[in-house]
VOPAGU-2260 file (C-alpha; in pm, 1 decimal, decimal comma):
REM VOPAGU-2260
SITE   aa  ch    i         X         Y         Z
SITE  MET   A    0   18300,9    3359,5   14108,7
SITE  THR   A    1   18098,5    3543,0   13847,0
SITE  ALA   A    2   17839,2    3378,7   13626,6
SITE  GLN   A    3   18058,9    3437,5   13321,0
SITE  GLN   A    4   18354,2    3259,0   13482,5
SITE  ILE   A    5   18134,9    2965,9   13580,7
SITE  TYR   A    6   17984,2    2952,3   13231,2
SITE  ARG   A    7   18329,9    2944,2   13071,2
SITE  ALA   A    8   18443,3    2670,8   13311,2
SITE  LEU   A    9   18134,6    2464,3   13230,8
SITE  GLN   A   10   18210,9    2498,5   12858,8
SITE  ASP   A   11   18518,7    2283,4   12917,8
SITE  PHE   A   12   18332,7    2023,3   13124,7
SITE  ASP   A   13   18302,9    1688,7   12950,0
SITE  GLY   A   14   18092,7    1419,8   13110,4
SITE  ALA   A   15   17774,6    1216,8   13106,7
SITE  ALA   A   16   17434,6    1383,4   13128,6
SITE  SER   A   17   17403,5    1331,0   13503,2
SITE  ALA   A   18   17756,0    1466,4   13559,7
SITE  CYS   A   19   17672,1    1774,4   13347,9
SITE  ARG   A   20   17360,1    1834,6   13555,1
SITE  ASP   A   21   17556,8    1800,2   13879,2
SITE  ALA   A   22   17830,2    2035,6   13754,9
SITE  ALA   A   23   17572,7    2295,1   13644,1
SITE  LYS   A   24   17392,0    2269,5   13977,3
SITE  ALA   A   25   17719,6    2312,6   14167,5
SITE  GLY   A   26   17807,0    2612,5   13951,4
SITE  PHE   A   27   17468,2    2770,4   14008,1
SITE  LEU   A   28   17491,6    2720,9   14383,6
SITE  GLU   A   29   17841,2    2869,5   14386,8
SITE  TRP   A   30   17711,0    3171,9   14194,2
SITE  ALA   A   31   17405,7    3212,3   14418,3
SITE  MET   A   32   17601,5    3181,9   14742,5
SITE  GLY   A   33   17849,5    3439,7   14617,3
SITE  LEU   A   34   17584,6    3708,4   14575,8
SITE  PRO   A   35   17588,2    4001,0   14818,4
SITE  CYS   A   36   17333,9    3968,6   15100,0
SITE  ALA   A   37   17145,3    4283,8   15002,1
SITE  SER   A   38   17106,7    4186,4   14635,6
SITE  SER   A   39   16807,4    4032,9   14463,3
SITE  ALA   A   40   16880,5    3692,2   14308,3
SITE  MET   A   41   16618,7    3756,9   14039,9
SITE  ASN   A   42   16780,9    4084,7   13931,9
SITE  GLU   A   43   17130,7    3939,1   13951,1
SITE  ALA   A   44   17025,5    3642,9   13735,4
SITE  ARG   A   45   16875,6    3877,3   13475,7
SITE  SER   A   46   17196,1    4077,7   13468,2
SITE  ALA   A   47   17407,6    3763,2   13436,3
SITE  LEU   A   48   17194,4    3638,1   13148,4
SITE  LEU   A   49   17251,3    3960,0   12956,7
SITE  HIS   A   50   17627,0    3899,2   12967,2
SITE  ILE   A   51   17622,3    3522,4   12921,2
SITE  GLU   A   52   17389,5    3501,7   12623,5
SITE  ALA   A   53   17642,9    3698,2   12418,4
SITE  LEU   A   54   17910,1    3434,8   12485,0
SITE  PRO   A   55   17950,8    3148,6   12239,4
SITE  GLY   A   56   17906,3    2793,5   12354,0
SITE  ASP   A   57   17692,2    2486,7   12338,0
SITE  ALA   A   58   17827,5    2255,8   12608,4
SITE  CYS   A   59   17560,8    2058,3   12793,7
SITE  ALA   A   60   17662,7    2169,9   13143,4
SITE  ALA   A   61   17678,7    2535,3   13037,4
SITE  GLN   A   62   17331,4    2520,6   12882,9
SITE  ILE   A   63   17186,3    2364,3   13197,6
SITE  PHE   A   64   17351,7    2641,9   13401,2
SITE  VAL   A   65   17186,9    2901,7   13176,1
SITE  GLY   A   66   16855,0    2724,1   13232,0
SITE  TYR   A   67   16901,1    2755,9   13608,1
SITE  LEU   A   68   16974,1    3126,4   13566,7
SITE  ARG   A   69   16660,4    3168,6   13353,2
SITE  ASP   A   70   16454,0    2997,2   13620,7
SITE  ALA   A   71   16605,9    3222,2   13887,5
SITE  SER   A   72   16526,2    3532,1   13682,0
SITE  GLN   A   73   16151,9    3461,7   13681,5
SITE  VAL   A   74   15905,7    3591,3   13937,2
SITE  LEU   A   75   15778,5    3318,6   14168,4
SITE  PRO   A   76   15402,2    3263,9   14165,0
SITE  ALA   A   77   15213,5    3374,3   14472,2
SITE  PRO   A   78   15123,5    3089,1   14706,8
SITE  VAL   A   79   14757,1    2989,2   14705,0
SITE  ARG   A   80   14587,6    2859,0   15015,2
SITE  ARG   A   81   14382,5    2550,4   14951,6
SITE  GLY   A   82   14182,8    2540,2   15273,1
SITE  GLY   A   83   14386,1    2325,2   15505,8
SITE  ALA   A   84   14239,6    2255,9   15849,1
SITE  GLY   A   85   13951,5    2502,9   15805,0
SITE  ALA   A   86   13831,1    2327,5   15490,8
SITE  ARG   A   87   13854,8    1986,3   15658,0
SITE  ARG   A   88   13646,9    2108,2   15954,0
SITE  ARG   A   89   13378,8    2242,0   15719,1
SITE  VAL   A   90   13360,6    1906,6   15538,7
SITE  LEU   A   91   13349,3    1696,0   15855,5
SITE  HIS   A   92   13093,4    1903,7   16047,3
């Protein structure tokens, strides 16, 4: 299912805040699992956002879904080592 189809389906979703969050999460996971293996989720999310942001809508579940896509379109920060076992050995000895 494409991101636009999921977005339109979430526009019709009517429920409590927790149900909207669950529906948006399920929609995002369905979109992510449907991506081709060789594709980049970050690039696919950016592409999906270009098409979705032009669509009208203000439903809670749809907006949460767009938030998930925005998060997926960002570059992850590089992991930072904090010392671990080597730092503990230096402190103890």
